[in-house]
LOMI-263420 format. One record per residue: residue number from 1; chain; x, y, z of N, C-alpha, C, O, CB in turn. Coordinates in Angstrom, 1 decimal, always signed. Glycine has a CB too. Layout:
REM LOMI-263420
NUM; A; X; Y; Z; X; Y; Z; X; Y; Z; X; Y; Z; X; Y; Z
...
//
This chain:
REM LOMI-263420
1; A; -12.4; +9.0; -11.0; -11.4; +7.9; -10.7; -11.0; +8.0; -9.1; -10.6; +7.1; -8.4; -10.1; +8.1; -11.6
2; A; -11.2; +9.3; -8.8; -10.9; +9.6; -7.2; -11.8; +8.8; -6.3; -11.4; +8.3; -5.3; -11.2; +11.3; -6.9
3; A; -13.2; +8.5; -6.8; -13.9; +7.9; -6.2; -13.7; +6.3; -5.9; -14.0; +5.8; -4.9; -14.9; +8.2; -6.8
4; A; -13.1; +5.7; -7.1; -12.8; +4.1; -7.0; -11.7; +3.8; -6.2; -11.6; +2.8; -5.5; -12.5; +3.4; -8.3
5; A; -10.6; +4.8; -6.2; -9.1; +4.4; -5.7; -9.2; +4.9; -4.2; -10.1; +5.6; -3.8; -7.7; +5.4; -6.7
6; A; -8.2; +4.4; -3.4; -7.7; +5.1; -2.2; -6.2; +4.9; -2.1; -5.7; +3.8; -2.5; -8.5; +4.6; -0.9
7; A; -5.6; +5.9; -1.7; -4.2; +6.1; -1.6; -3.9; +5.1; -0.2; -4.6; +5.2; +0.8; -3.9; +7.7; -1.5
8; A; -2.8; +4.3; -0.4; -2.4; +3.5; +0.8; -1.0; +3.2; +0.7; -0.3; +3.5; -0.3; -3.2; +2.1; +0.8
9; A; -0.4; +2.7; +1.9; +1.0; +2.4; +1.8; +1.8; +3.4; +2.3; +1.3; +4.3; +3.0; +1.5; +2.0; +0.5
10; A; +3.2; +3.3; +2.0; +4.3; +4.2; +2.3; +3.9; +5.7; +2.3; +3.9; +6.4; +3.3; +5.4; +4.0; +1.4
11; A; +3.4; +6.0; +1.0; +3.1; +7.4; +0.8; +2.0; +7.9; +1.5; +2.1; +9.0; +2.0; +2.9; +7.6; -0.5
12; A; +0.8; +7.2; +1.8; -0.4; +7.6; +2.6; +0.3; +7.9; +4.0; +0.1; +8.9; +4.7; -1.6; +6.5; +2.6
13; A; +1.1; +6.8; +4.4; +1.5; +7.2; +5.7; +2.5; +8.4; +5.9; +2.2; +9.2; +6.8; +2.3; +6.0; +6.3
14; A; +3.5; +8.6; +5.1; +4.6; +9.5; +5.1; +4.2; +11.1; +4.8; +4.8; +12.1; +5.2; +5.7; +9.0; +4.1
15; A; +3.1; +11.1; +4.1; +2.4; +12.3; +3.6; +1.3; +13.0; +4.4; +1.1; +14.2; +4.6; +1.9; +12.0; +2.3
16; A; +0.4; +11.8; +4.9; -1.0; +12.3; +5.5; -1.0; +11.9; +6.7; -1.6; +12.6; +7.6; -2.3; +11.8; +4.7
17; A; -0.4; +10.8; +7.1; -0.5; +10.2; +8.7; +0.9; +10.6; +9.6; +0.8; +11.4; +10.4; -0.7; +8.3; +8.7
18; A; +1.9; +9.9; +9.3; +3.0; +9.9; +10.3; +4.1; +10.8; +10.0; +4.9; +11.1; +10.9; +3.5; +8.6; +10.4
19; A; +4.3; +11.3; +8.8; +5.1; +12.1; +8.3; +6.6; +11.7; +8.9; +7.3; +12.5; +9.5; +4.7; +13.6; +8.6
20; A; +7.0; +10.5; +8.7; +8.2; +9.9; +9.1; +9.1; +9.5; +8.1; +10.3; +9.1; +8.5; +7.9; +8.9; +9.8
21; A; +8.7; +9.5; +6.7; +9.7; +9.1; +5.8; +9.2; +9.6; +4.3; +8.0; +9.8; +4.1; +9.9; +7.5; +5.8
22; A; +10.1; +9.8; +3.4; +9.7; +10.0; +2.1; +9.5; +8.7; +1.1; +10.4; +7.8; +0.9; +10.7; +10.9; +1.5
23; A; +8.3; +8.7; +0.4; +8.1; +7.6; -0.3; +7.9; +7.9; -1.9; +7.0; +8.6; -2.2; +6.9; +6.9; +0.4
24; A; +8.5; +7.6; -2.6; +8.5; +7.9; -4.1; +7.6; +7.1; -5.1; +7.8; +7.2; -6.3; +9.8; +7.8; -4.5
25; A; +6.7; +6.4; -4.5; +5.5; +5.7; -5.4; +4.2; +5.9; -4.7; +4.0; +6.5; -3.6; +5.6; +4.0; -5.5
26; A; +3.3; +5.4; -5.5; +1.8; +5.8; -5.3; +1.2; +4.3; -5.3; +1.3; +3.7; -6.3; +1.2; +6.9; -6.5
27; A; +0.5; +3.8; -4.3; -0.2; +2.7; -4.1; -1.7; +3.2; -4.1; -2.2; +3.8; -3.2; +0.3; +2.1; -2.8
28; A; -2.4; +2.9; -5.2; -3.7; +3.3; -5.4; -4.5; +2.0; -5.5; -4.4; +1.3; -6.6; -3.9; +4.3; -6.6
29; A; -5.4; +1.5; -4.4; -6.3; +0.4; -4.1; -7.6; +0.6; -4.4; -8.1; +1.8; -4.4; -6.3; +0.0; -2.8
30; A; -8.3; -0.4; -4.7; -9.5; -0.4; -5.0; -10.2; -1.8; -4.2; -9.6; -2.9; -4.3; -9.5; -0.4; -6.7
31; A; -11.5; -1.7; -3.6; -12.0; -3.1; -3.3; -13.1; -3.5; -4.1; -13.8; -4.5; -3.8; -12.5; -3.3; -1.9
32; A; -13.2; -2.7; -5.3; -14.4; -3.1; -6.3; -13.9; -3.8; -7.4; -12.7; -3.4; -7.8; -15.2; -2.0; -6.9
33; A; -14.5; -4.7; -8.1; -14.1; -5.5; -9.2; -14.2; -4.5; -10.5; -15.2; -4.4; -11.1; -15.1; -6.7; -9.4
34; A; -13.1; -3.9; -10.8; -13.0; -3.2; -11.9; -11.9; -3.5; -13.1; -10.9; -4.3; -12.9; -12.8; -1.9; -11.4
35; A; -12.2; -2.9; -14.2; -11.1; -3.1; -15.1; -9.9; -2.0; -14.7; -10.1; -0.8; -14.8; -11.6; -2.9; -16.7
36; A; -8.9; -2.5; -14.4; -7.6; -1.6; -14.2; -7.3; -0.8; -15.3; -7.4; +0.4; -15.3; -6.3; -2.4; -13.8
37; A; -7.0; -1.4; -16.4; -6.4; -0.9; -17.6; -7.3; +0.3; -18.1; -6.9; +1.1; -18.9; -6.3; -2.0; -18.6
38; A; -8.6; +0.2; -17.6; -9.4; +1.2; -18.2; -9.1; +2.6; -17.5; -9.2; +3.7; -18.1; -11.0; +0.8; -18.1
39; A; -8.8; +2.4; -16.1; -8.3; +3.6; -15.3; -6.9; +4.0; -15.7; -6.6; +5.2; -15.7; -8.4; +3.3; -13.9
40; A; -6.0; +3.1; -16.0; -4.6; +3.4; -16.4; -4.7; +4.2; -17.7; -3.9; +5.1; -17.8; -3.6; +2.0; -16.7
41; A; -5.5; +3.8; -18.6; -5.5; +4.4; -19.9; -6.1; +5.8; -19.7; -5.7; +6.7; -20.5; -6.3; +3.6; -20.9
42; A; -7.0; +6.0; -18.8; -7.7; +7.4; -18.4; -6.7; +8.0; -17.9; -6.7; +9.2; -18.2; -8.9; +7.4; -17.5
43; A; -5.7; +7.7; -17.1; -4.5; +8.2; -16.4; -3.7; +8.8; -17.8; -3.5; +10.0; -17.9; -3.7; +7.0; -15.4
44; A; -3.3; +7.8; -18.7; -2.5; +8.1; -19.7; -2.8; +9.4; -20.6; -2.0; +10.2; -21.1; -2.5; +6.9; -20.6
45; A; -4.3; +9.6; -20.7; -4.6; +10.8; -21.3; -4.2; +12.2; -20.6; -4.0; +13.2; -21.2; -6.0; +10.8; -21.4
46; A; -4.2; +12.0; -19.1; -4.3; +13.2; -18.4; -2.7; +13.5; -17.9; -2.3; +14.6; -17.8; -5.4; +13.0; -17.1
47; A; -2.1; +12.4; -17.5; -0.6; +12.7; -17.3; +0.2; +12.0; -18.4; +0.1; +10.9; -18.9; -0.2; +12.0; -15.8
48; A; +1.1; +13.0; -18.9; +1.7; +12.7; -20.2; +3.1; +13.2; -19.9; +3.2; +14.4; -19.6; +1.0; +13.4; -21.5
49; A; +4.2; +12.4; -20.1; +4.1; +11.1; -20.8; +4.1; +10.0; -19.7; +5.0; +9.9; -18.9; +5.3; +10.9; -22.0
50; A; +3.0; +9.1; -19.9; +3.1; +7.8; -19.2; +4.2; +6.9; -19.7; +4.3; +6.7; -20.9; +1.7; +7.1; -19.3
51; A; +4.9; +6.3; -18.9; +5.9; +5.5; -19.5; +5.7; +4.2; -19.7; +4.8; +3.8; -20.5; +7.1; +5.5; -18.8
52; A; +6.4; +3.4; -18.9; +6.3; +1.8; -19.0; +5.4; +1.3; -18.1; +5.3; +1.8; -17.0; +7.6; +1.1; -18.7
53; A; +4.5; +0.2; -18.5; +3.9; -0.5; -17.7; +4.7; -1.7; -17.2; +4.9; -2.6; -18.1; +2.9; -0.8; -18.2
54; A; +5.1; -1.9; -16.1; +6.2; -2.7; -15.7; +5.7; -3.9; -15.3; +6.4; -4.9; -15.4; +6.9; -2.2; -14.6
55; A; +4.2; -4.1; -14.8; +3.6; -5.4; -14.5; +2.4; -5.2; -14.7; +1.8; -4.1; -14.6; +3.9; -5.9; -13.3
56; A; +1.6; -6.4; -15.0; +0.2; -6.3; -15.5; -0.6; -7.6; -15.1; -0.2; -8.6; -15.7; +0.1; -6.0; -17.1
57; A; -1.5; -7.7; -14.3; -2.5; -8.8; -14.3; -3.8; -8.3; -14.1; -4.0; -7.1; -14.1; -2.2; -9.7; -13.4
58; A; -4.9; -9.2; -14.0; -6.4; -8.5; -13.8; -6.5; -7.6; -12.6; -7.2; -6.6; -12.6; -7.6; -9.8; -13.6
59; A; -5.7; -8.1; -11.5; -5.9; -7.4; -10.2; -4.6; -6.3; -9.8; -4.5; -5.7; -8.7; -6.0; -8.7; -9.0
60; A; -3.7; -6.1; -10.8; -2.5; -5.6; -10.6; -2.0; -4.9; -11.8; -1.6; -5.7; -12.7; -1.6; -6.5; -10.0
61; A; -1.9; -3.6; -11.9; -1.1; -2.8; -13.0; +0.0; -1.7; -12.2; -0.4; -0.8; -11.4; -2.2; -1.9; -14.0
62; A; +1.1; -2.0; -12.6; +2.2; -1.1; -12.3; +2.7; -0.4; -13.4; +2.9; -1.0; -14.4; +3.1; -1.8; -11.8
63; A; +3.1; +0.8; -13.3; +3.7; +1.7; -14.2; +4.8; +2.6; -13.6; +4.9; +2.8; -12.4; +2.5; +2.6; -14.8
64; A; +5.5; +3.1; -14.7; +6.6; +3.9; -14.2; +6.5; +5.3; -14.9; +6.4; +5.3; -16.1; +8.1; +3.2; -14.5
65; A; +6.4; +6.5; -14.4; +6.1; +7.8; -15.2; +7.6; +8.3; -15.6; +8.6; +7.9; -15.1; +5.2; +9.0; -14.3
66; A; +7.4; +9.2; -16.5; +8.6; +9.8; -17.0; +9.7; +10.4; -16.1; +10.9; +10.6; -16.3; +8.2; +10.8; -17.9
67; A; +8.9; +10.7; -14.9; +9.8; +11.1; -13.8; +10.2; +10.1; -12.9; +10.8; +10.5; -11.9; +9.3; +12.1; -13.0
68; A; +10.1; +8.9; -13.0; +10.5; +7.7; -12.4; +9.7; +7.6; -11.3; +10.2; +7.1; -10.3; +12.0; +7.6; -12.0
69; A; +8.3; +8.0; -11.2; +7.2; +7.6; -10.1; +6.6; +6.5; -10.4; +5.9; +6.4; -11.4; +6.1; +8.6; -10.0
70; A; +6.7; +5.4; -9.6; +6.0; +4.2; -9.7; +4.6; +4.2; -9.2; +4.4; +4.5; -8.1; +6.8; +3.3; -9.1
71; A; +3.8; +3.9; -9.9; +2.3; +3.9; -9.6; +1.9; +2.7; -9.7; +2.3; +2.1; -10.7; +1.5; +4.7; -10.4
72; A; +1.1; +1.9; -8.7; +0.5; +0.8; -8.5; -1.1; +0.9; -8.5; -1.6; +1.6; -7.7; +1.0; +0.4; -7.4
73; A; -1.7; +0.4; -9.2; -3.2; +0.2; -9.2; -3.5; -1.3; -8.9; -3.3; -2.2; -9.6; -3.8; +0.5; -10.6
74; A; -4.2; -1.4; -7.5; -4.6; -2.8; -7.1; -5.9; -2.9; -6.8; -6.6; -2.1; -6.1; -3.8; -3.2; -6.1
75; A; -6.4; -4.3; -7.3; -7.9; -4.5; -6.8; -7.6; -5.4; -5.8; -7.1; -6.4; -6.0; -8.9; -5.1; -7.7
76; A; -8.0; -5.0; -4.5; -7.6; -5.8; -3.0; -9.0; -6.0; -2.5; -9.7; -5.1; -2.0; -6.6; -4.9; -1.8
77; A; -9.4; -7.4; -2.8; -10.6; -7.9; -2.2; -10.5; -8.2; -0.8; -11.5; -8.5; -0.1; -11.0; -9.2; -2.9
78; A; -9.2; -8.2; -0.2; -9.2; -8.5; +1.3; -9.0; -7.3; +2.1; -9.0; -7.4; +3.3; -8.1; -9.5; +1.8
79; A; -8.9; -6.0; +1.3; -8.7; -4.8; +2.5; -10.0; -4.6; +3.0; -11.0; -5.1; +2.5; -8.0; -3.4; +1.9
80; A; -10.0; -3.8; +3.9; -11.3; -3.6; +4.9; -12.2; -2.6; +3.9; -11.6; -1.6; +3.4; -10.8; -2.8; +6.7
81; A; -13.2; -2.9; +3.8; -14.4; -2.4; +3.1; -14.9; -1.0; +4.1; -14.5; -0.9; +5.3; -15.8; -3.8; +3.0
82; A; -15.7; -0.2; +3.5; -16.1; +0.8; +4.4; -15.6; +2.3; +4.0; -14.9; +2.4; +3.0; -15.6; +0.5; +5.8
83; A; -16.0; +3.3; +4.7; -15.8; +4.8; +4.4; -14.4; +5.0; +4.5; -13.7; +4.3; +5.3; -16.5; +5.7; +5.3
84; A; -13.8; +5.9; +3.7; -12.4; +6.3; +3.9; -12.4; +7.9; +3.8; -13.1; +8.5; +3.0; -11.4; +5.7; +2.8
85; A; -11.6; +8.4; +4.7; -11.4; +9.9; +4.7; -11.0; +10.3; +3.4; -10.4; +9.5; +2.6; -10.3; +10.4; +5.8
86; A; -11.3; +11.7; +3.0; -10.9; +12.5; +1.9; -10.1; +13.3; +2.4; -10.2; +13.7; +3.6; -11.9; +13.1; +1.0
87; A; -9.1; +13.7; +1.6; -8.2; +15.0; +1.7; -8.5; +15.8; +0.5; -8.8; +15.4; -0.6; -6.7; +14.5; +1.9
88; A; -8.3; +17.1; +0.7; -8.6; +17.9; -0.4; -6.9; +18.4; -0.8; -6.2; +18.8; +0.1; -9.8; +19.4; +0.2
89; A; -6.6; +18.2; -2.0; -5.3; +18.2; -2.6; -5.2; +19.8; -3.2; -4.1; +20.4; -3.2; -5.0; +16.9; -3.7
90; A; -6.2; +20.2; -3.7; -6.4; +21.5; -4.2; -7.7; +21.6; -4.5; -8.5; +20.6; -4.5; -5.6; +21.8; -5.4
91; A; -8.1; +22.9; -4.8; -9.7; +23.5; -5.1; -10.4; +22.4; -5.9; -10.1; +22.1; -7.1; -9.6; +25.1; -6.0
92; A; -11.3; +21.7; -5.3; -11.9; +20.8; -6.1; -11.4; +19.5; -6.2; -12.2; +18.6; -6.7; -11.9; +21.3; -7.2
93; A; -10.3; +19.3; -5.9; -9.6; +17.9; -6.1; -9.4; +17.1; -4.8; -8.6; +17.5; -4.0; -8.3; +18.1; -6.9
94; A; -10.1; +16.1; -4.8; -9.9; +15.1; -3.4; -9.2; +13.8; -3.8; -9.1; +13.3; -4.9; -11.4; +14.6; -2.7
95; A; -8.9; +13.4; -2.5; -8.3; +12.0; -2.6; -8.7; +11.2; -1.4; -8.5; +11.8; -0.3; -6.9; +11.9; -2.8
96; A; -9.1; +9.9; -1.6; -9.3; +9.1; -0.7; -8.1; +8.6; +0.0; -7.0; +8.6; -0.6; -10.1; +8.2; -1.1
97; A; -8.2; +8.2; +1.4; -7.1; +7.8; +2.1; -7.6; +6.5; +2.8; -8.6; +6.4; +3.4; -6.6; +8.9; +3.1
98; A; -6.6; +5.4; +2.7; -6.9; +4.3; +3.5; -6.9; +4.6; +5.0; -6.2; +5.5; +5.5; -5.9; +3.3; +3.2
99; A; -7.8; +3.7; +5.7; -7.5; +4.1; +7.1; -6.3; +3.2; +7.7; -5.8; +2.2; +7.0; -8.9; +3.8; +8.0
100; A; -5.8; +3.7; +9.0; -4.5; +3.3; +9.5; -4.7; +2.0; +9.9; -3.8; +1.2; +9.7; -4.0; +4.1; +10.6
101; A; -5.8; +1.4; +10.4; -5.8; -0.2; +10.9; -5.7; -0.8; +9.4; -5.0; -1.7; +9.5; -7.5; -0.8; +11.9
102; A; -6.1; -0.6; +8.3; -6.0; -1.3; +7.1; -4.6; -1.4; +6.6; -4.2; -2.4; +6.1; -6.9; -0.7; +6.2
103; A; -4.0; -0.2; +6.8; -2.5; -0.2; +6.4; -1.8; -0.7; +7.2; -0.7; -1.1; +6.7; -2.0; +1.0; +6.2
104; A; -2.0; -0.9; +8.6; -1.2; -1.5; +9.4; -1.1; -2.9; +9.1; +0.0; -3.5; +8.9; -1.6; -1.4; +10.7
105; A; -2.4; -3.5; +8.9; -2.6; -5.1; +8.5; -1.8; -5.4; +7.3; -1.1; -6.4; +7.3; -4.1; -5.5; +8.2
106; A; -2.0; -4.4; +6.2; -1.2; -4.6; +5.0; +0.4; -4.6; +5.3; +1.1; -5.5; +4.9; -1.7; -3.4; +3.8
107; A; +1.0; -3.7; +6.0; +2.3; -3.7; +6.3; +2.6; -4.9; +7.0; +3.7; -5.4; +6.6; +2.7; -2.4; +7.0
108; A; +2.0; -5.6; +7.9; +2.2; -6.7; +8.4; +2.4; -7.8; +7.2; +3.4; -8.5; +7.1; +1.2; -6.9; +9.3
109; A; +1.4; -7.9; +6.3; +1.5; -8.8; +5.3; +2.7; -8.4; +4.4; +3.3; -9.3; +3.9; +0.2; -8.8; +4.5
110; A; +3.0; -7.3; +4.2; +4.1; -6.9; +3.2; +5.5; -7.2; +3.9; +6.4; -7.7; +3.2; +4.0; -5.2; +2.8
111; A; +5.7; -7.0; +5.3; +6.8; -7.6; +5.9; +7.6; -9.1; +5.4; +8.8; -9.3; +5.3; +6.4; -7.7; +7.1
112; A; +6.5; -9.9; +5.2; +6.7; -11.4; +5.0; +6.7; -11.5; +3.7; +7.4; -12.3; +3.2; +5.6; -12.3; +5.6
113; A; +6.0; -10.8; +2.8; +5.8; -11.0; +1.4; +6.9; -10.3; +0.6; +7.2; -10.8; -0.5; +4.4; -10.6; +0.9
114; A; +7.5; -9.1; +1.0; +8.5; -8.3; +0.2; +9.8; -8.4; +1.1; +10.8; -8.5; +0.4; +8.0; -6.6; -0.1
115; A; +9.9; -8.3; +2.4; +11.0; -8.2; +3.0; +11.7; -7.1; +2.9; +12.9; -7.2; +3.0; +11.7; -9.1; +2.8
116; A; +11.0; -5.7; +2.6; +11.7; -4.5; +2.6; +11.9; -3.9; +3.9; +11.1; -4.1; +4.8; +11.0; -3.6; +1.7
117; A; +13.0; -3.3; +4.1; +13.2; -2.5; +5.4; +12.4; -1.6; +5.6; +12.1; -1.3; +6.8; +14.4; -1.9; +5.5
118; A; +11.7; -0.8; +4.4; +10.9; +0.3; +4.8; +9.5; -0.1; +5.4; +8.8; +0.7; +6.0; +10.7; +1.2; +3.6
119; A; +9.2; -1.3; +5.0; +7.9; -1.9; +5.7; +8.1; -2.3; +7.3; +7.1; -2.3; +8.0; +7.4; -3.4; +4.8
120; A; +9.3; -2.5; +7.7; +9.4; -2.6; +9.0; +9.5; -1.3; +9.7; +9.0; -1.1; +10.9; +10.5; -3.4; +9.3
121; A; +10.1; -0.3; +9.0; +10.1; +1.1; +9.6; +8.7; +1.7; +9.7; +8.3; +2.2; +10.7; +10.9; +2.1; +8.6
122; A; +7.9; +1.5; +8.7; +6.4; +1.8; +8.7; +5.9; +1.1; +10.0; +5.6; +1.7; +11.0; +5.6; +1.2; +7.5
123; A; +5.9; -0.1; +9.8; +5.1; -0.8; +11.1; +5.6; -0.4; +12.4; +4.7; -0.1; +13.3; +5.3; -2.5; +11.2
124; A; +7.0; -0.2; +12.7; +7.4; +0.4; +13.7; +6.6; +1.6; +14.3; +6.2; +1.7; +15.4; +8.5; +0.6; +13.4
125; A; +6.6; +2.5; +13.2; +5.9; +4.0; +13.7; +4.4; +3.6; +13.8; +3.7; +4.1; +14.6; +6.2; +5.5; +12.5
126; A; +4.0; +2.8; +13.0; +2.4; +2.5; +13.0; +2.2; +2.0; +14.7; +1.4; +2.6; +15.5; +1.8; +1.1; +11.7
127; A; +3.0; +1.0; +15.2; +2.6; +0.3; +16.3; +3.3; +1.0; +17.5; +3.0; +0.6; +18.6; +3.0; -1.2; +16.2
128; A; +4.1; +1.7; +17.4; +4.9; +2.2; +18.7; +4.2; +2.8; +19.7; +4.7; +2.6; +20.9; +5.8; +3.2; +18.5
129; A; +2.9; +3.6; +19.5; +1.9; +3.7; +20.6; +0.7; +2.9; +20.7; -0.3; +3.2; +21.4; +1.4; +5.0; +20.4
130; A; +0.8; +1.8; +19.9; -0.4; +1.0; +19.8; +0.0; -0.5; +20.1; -0.7; -1.4; +19.7; -1.1; +1.2; +18.5
131; A; +1.1; -0.8; +20.7; +1.8; -2.2; +20.8; +0.6; -3.0; +21.1; +0.4; -3.9; +20.3; +3.0; -2.3; +22.0
132; A; -0.4; -2.9; +22.1; -1.3; -3.8; +22.5; -2.3; -4.3; +21.5; -3.1; -5.2; +21.7; -1.9; -3.3; +23.6
133; A; -2.3; -3.5; +20.3; -3.2; -4.0; +19.2; -2.6; -4.7; +18.3; -3.2; -5.1; +17.3; -3.9; -3.2; +18.6
134; A; -1.4; -5.0; +18.5; -0.7; -6.1; +17.5; -1.5; -7.3; +17.4; -1.9; -7.5; +16.2; +0.7; -6.6; +18.0
135; A; -1.7; -8.1; +18.3; -2.3; -9.2; +18.3; -3.6; -9.4; +17.4; -3.7; -10.5; +16.8; -2.4; -9.4; +19.4
136; A; -4.5; -8.3; +17.4; -5.5; -8.2; +16.5; -5.0; -7.9; +15.2; -5.5; -8.5; +14.3; -6.5; -7.4; +17.0
137; A; -4.1; -7.0; +14.9; -3.7; -6.8; +13.5; -3.0; -8.0; +13.0; -3.1; -8.4; +11.8; -2.9; -5.7; +13.4
138; A; -2.1; -8.7; +13.9; -1.5; -9.8; +13.4; -2.4; -10.9; +12.9; -2.3; -11.5; +11.8; -0.6; -10.3; +14.4
139; A; -3.6; -11.0; +14.0; -4.8; -12.3; +13.3; -5.3; -11.8; +11.9; -5.4; -12.5; +11.0; -6.3; -12.6; +14.4
140; A; -5.7; -10.5; +11.8; -6.2; -10.1; +10.6; -5.4; -10.1; +9.3; -5.8; -10.2; +8.2; -6.7; -8.9; +10.9
141; A; -4.1; -10.0; +9.7; -3.1; -10.1; +8.6; -2.9; -11.7; +8.3; -2.6; -11.9; +7.1; -1.8; -9.4; +9.0
142; A; -3.0; -12.7; +9.0; -3.0; -13.8; +8.9; -4.2; -14.4; +8.0; -4.1; -15.4; +7.3; -2.9; -14.3; +10.1
143; A; -5.1; -13.7; +8.1; -6.4; -14.0; +7.1; -6.1; -13.6; +5.9; -6.7; -14.2; +5.0; -7.6; -13.4; +7.5
144; A; -5.3; -12.7; +5.6; -5.0; -12.2; +4.2; -3.7; -12.8; +3.6; -3.7; -13.0; +2.4; -4.8; -10.6; +4.2
145; A; -2.8; -13.1; +4.5; -1.4; -13.6; +4.0; -1.0; -14.9; +4.6; -0.6; -14.9; +5.8; -0.3; -12.6; +4.4
146; A; -1.1; -16.2; +3.7; -0.9; -17.4; +4.3; +0.4; -17.5; +4.7; +0.6; -18.4; +5.5; -1.3; -18.4; +3.5
147; A; +1.5; -16.8; +4.2; +2.7; -16.9; +5.0; +3.1; -16.5; +6.3; +4.2; -16.7; +6.9; +3.4; -16.5; +4.3
148; A; +2.0; -15.9; +6.8; +2.0; -15.4; +8.4; +1.6; -16.6; +9.3; +1.8; -16.4; +10.5; +1.0; -14.2; +8.8
149; A; +1.1; -17.9; +8.8; +0.9; -19.0; +9.6; +2.0; -19.6; +9.9; +2.0; -20.4; +10.9; +0.2; -19.8; +9.2
150; A; +3.2; -19.5; +9.0; +4.3; -20.2; +9.4; +5.4; -19.1; +10.2; +6.0; -18.2; +9.7; +5.0; -20.9; +8.1
151; A; +5.3; -19.3; +11.5; +6.3; -18.5; +12.1; +7.7; -18.5; +11.9; +8.4; -17.5; +12.1; +6.2; -18.7; +13.3
152; A; +8.2; -19.6; +11.5; +9.6; -19.8; +11.0; +9.8; -18.9; +9.8; +10.8; -18.2; +9.6; +9.9; -21.3; +10.6
153; A; +8.9; -19.1; +9.1; +9.1; -18.3; +7.8; +8.9; -16.6; +8.2; +9.6; -15.7; +7.6; +7.8; -18.7; +6.5
154; A; +8.2; -16.4; +9.0; +8.1; -14.8; +9.5; +9.4; -14.5; +10.1; +9.9; -13.4; +9.8; +6.9; -14.5; +10.7
155; A; +9.9; -15.2; +10.9; +11.3; -15.0; +11.7; +12.4; -14.8; +10.5; +13.2; -13.9; +10.5; +11.6; -16.4; +12.9
156; A; +12.5; -15.8; +9.3; +13.6; -15.7; +8.5; +13.1; -14.4; +7.6; +14.0; -13.9; +6.9; +13.9; -17.1; +7.7
157; A; +11.9; -13.8; +7.6; +11.8; -12.6; +6.7; +12.4; -11.4; +7.6; +12.8; -10.3; +7.1; +10.0; -12.3; +6.1
158; A; +12.4; -11.6; +8.8; +12.9; -10.4; +9.5; +14.4; -10.6; +9.5; +15.1; -9.6; +9.5; +12.3; -10.3; +11.1
159; A; +15.0; -11.7; +9.5; +16.3; -12.1; +9.3; +16.9; -11.4; +8.1; +18.0; -10.8; +8.0; +16.3; -13.5; +9.2
160; A; +16.1; -11.7; +7.1; +16.4; -11.2; +5.7; +16.5; -9.5; +5.8; +17.4; -8.9; +5.2; +15.1; -11.8; +4.5
161; A; +15.8; -9.0; +6.5; +15.5; -7.6; +6.5; +16.8; -7.0; +7.2; +17.4; -6.0; +6.9; +14.1; -7.2; +7.2
162; A; +17.0; -7.8; +8.2; +18.1; -7.3; +9.1; +19.5; -7.4; +8.5; +20.4; -6.6; +8.8; +18.2; -8.1; +10.3
163; A; +19.7; -8.4; +7.5; +20.9; -8.7; +6.7; +20.8; -7.5; +5.6; +21.9; -7.1; +5.3; +20.9; -10.2; +6.0
164; A; +19.9; -6.9; +5.2; +19.8; -6.1; +4.2; +20.0; -4.7; +4.6; +20.0; -3.7; +3.8; +18.6; -6.4; +3.5
165; A; +20.1; -4.4; +6.1; +20.3; -3.2; +6.4; +21.5; -3.0; +7.1; +21.7; -1.9; +7.6; +19.3; -2.8; +7.1
166; A; +22.3; -4.1; +7.2; +23.8; -4.2; +7.5; +24.7; -3.4; +6.9; +25.9; -3.5; +7.1; +24.3; -5.4; +7.4
//
């Protein structure tokens, strides 16, 4: 299972890269065409008790554990392909991590698709020392997320986030 998926999103950033915030969910992505339920069922056998499957489609399965941890399995055909670094969690147990460039592009997409303040916080920390790279990240994000073509919509997404944090 560890070979198929990589950890991405806020938890990857908070725990392994930026150490800037706590995240209580796991985003496990793959770029391969696989049957997600097969892997969720494998996890059910290992992690007991696995609670509810909250959402399900051929490319997305979300479940919540008994402890309230949300785990998303995603087939993401648009994520950058290529090697990803591995971290050792314990003796003989490794986890692949997404690369920062790919997380940055996905965070730009998330800002407009979810309008969550945490995505803006993540994006701020990702770009604070790399502002000059934003245009190239934004162009790649536009390739993945059609909402980014509409700059009026993008500005309204930031307004919604600002209102949510007041």
